[in-house]
C-alpha positions in Angstrom: 275.3 178.4 103.1 272.5 177.8 100.5 272.2 174.6 98.6 270.7 174.4 95.2 267.1 173.1 95.3 267.7 171.1 92.1 271.1 169.5 92.4 272.1 170.3 96.1 275.4 172.0 95.1 276.6 174.9 97.3 275.4 178.2 95.7 277.3 181.4 95.1 275.5 183.9 97.4 275.1 187.7 97.9 274.8 188.6 94.2 272.9 191.7 93.3 270.3 191.8 90.5 270.6 194.7 88.0 268.8 195.3 84.7 270.7 194.3 81.5 270.5 196.1 78.2 267.9 193.6 76.9 264.5 192.6 78.2 265.3 188.9 78.1 268.2 188.9 80.6 269.4 190.2 83.9 272.9 190.8 85.2 274.1 189.5 88.5 276.6 191.8 90.2 278.3 191.8 93.6 277.5 195.5 94.3 274.2 197.3 93.6 274.1 200.5 91.5 271.8 202.1 94.1 270.1 200.7 97.2 266.5 199.6 97.0 263.8 199.6 99.7 264.3 195.9 100.4 267.7 194.7 99.1 267.0 191.8 96.7 269.9 189.4 96.4 270.5 186.3 94.4 272.2 183.0 94.7 273.5 181.1 91.7 274.2 177.4 91.3 277.6 177.0 89.5 276.6 173.5 88.4 273.1 173.7 86.9 272.6 177.5 86.6 269.6 177.7 88.9 269.1 181.2 90.3 267.3 181.9 93.6 266.3 185.4 94.8 265.9 186.4 98.4 265.9 189.4 100.8 268.8 189.3 103.2 267.8 191.2 106.4 269.9 191.6 109.5 267.1 191.6 111.9 263.3 191.6 112.3 263.2 195.3 113.0 264.6 196.0 109.6 261.9 194.0 107.9 259.2 195.7 109.9 260.5 199.1 109.0 260.5 198.2 105.3 256.9 196.8 105.5 255.7 199.9 107.4 257.2 202.2 104.8 255.5 200.3 102.0 252.1 200.5 103.7 252.4 204.3 104.1 252.8 204.9 100.3 
């Protein structure tokens, strides 16, 4: 459970970030269109609208594999 850094309300988690049709906005969806190297997720505060991004990883090995792959490029 994440709490909003601004108002301490419980946030809506596990939202996916996808590009919108305009440059001034983004869309938050529950399922990604395609997977990314490191799955970026977002949490949204329903009270004040604050959005926080994070990478949800199941274990340390997954993070190390992503970092190693990025270094090889």
